[in-house]
N, C-alpha and C positions, 0 to 999 in steps of 0.2 A: 338377312332376309327372314321375315316371319315364316313360321311353319306351324302346322297343327300338332298339338300334343295328342296323347293317347285318348283322353276323354273326348276331345273334339272329334277325332276320327271315328270313335265308337258311335257317338251321337249322329255324326254326318252319314254314317253307313246305313242308318235307318231311314234316310230321306230319299225322295225321288231323285233319279240321276240328274235331272235338270237343276235341282237345287245344289247338288254336289258340284256340278260344273260352275255354278255361280260362286259358290264358296271357294273353290280352288282358284278361281280368277281373282276374287276379292282379297284373298290372303296375300296376294302379290302387291296390293295397294295399301293394306292396313292390317295391323295385328289385332286379331280377335279370337275369341273362343266360341265354339258351338256348344251351347248349354244343353239343348234338347231338340230332338227331331220327333220321332214317333212317341206318342203317349197312349198307353193302354187305358182301359176303363178305370182302374183304381187310381192311376196317376192323374187322369183327367178330372175325376171327381175330387181328388185331393186338391188339385189346382183351383177348381171351382170353389170348394169350401174355404180355401185360404184367401179367396179374392184375387187370385192371380190369373184367372180366366173367367170370362163371362159365358162360357159354353159348357154344357154337359157333354158327356161322352157321346160321340156320334155327330156332334154339331161343330167340331173343331177340325181344321185342316191337319192338325197334329195327329188325329185319330186314324187317318188313312194309313194303309200299310202297302207300299212305303209312304212315309209322311209327305204331305204336300206343304209343310211349314217347318221352319226351325226358329229357335230362339238363340240369339247370339249376344255377346257383350264385348266391347273393346277390351283388349288386354294390355296391361293389368286392369282388372275390374275395379271400378270406382263408381258405385251406383249413384253417387251424388253429382257426378260430372256429366250432366245432360248434353253438354256441347260435344263430348266425344261420341256419344250415341248418334247425334245429328251428323257429325262428320262421317261416321261409319256408314250412315244411310246413304250419303253421297257416293261413297266407294262401292257399296253393295249394289246400288241401282246402276252405277256405271258398269260394274262387272257383269250384271245381268244383261244390260244392253249389248255389251261386247260379245257375249256368247249367245245372243239371240233368244234369251228367255225373259218372258214378262213376269215380273213379280210385283207384289204389293207390300208396301212398308206399313207395319202396324202403328207407326207414329201418327198416321192420319186417320186411324179408326176412331169411331165415336166422337167425332168433332175435333179431333186433335189436329194440330197444324205443325208445320216445320218448326216454328218458334216455340210451340207448346205441345210437343208430341205426347201421345197417350201410351201406347205399347211400343216403346222405341227400340226394343230388342227383337221384335217379331217380324218375320218375313214369310210370305207364302206365295205360291204360284197364283197367277192372276186368273187362270182358267181352271 
């Protein structure tokens, strides 16, 4: 059965407890790693400068403390396998529903679709 490694647990600990519940349920359905939860100002601006975020500090759900967003990737990570990210979104959304937490998948941001997701590793609280 999949379980979180140290890095995932450290990142997850920076997240809102509702996201932690979603992740703990989702790991029972699919193996994934939690890449990042809370993002401070320097990290947010670095993500913006690198084109990994469209938000400056204070504009991202990652900037809340605890974080209202996390970034994840199917494990083992293969950035070129978009289908695994789409499958993970099904598991993540099902887990959120099961624990009564409403989340939004970044794959549908900025005109993205299930077939052509945009930010496929990003999830955030809907409210």
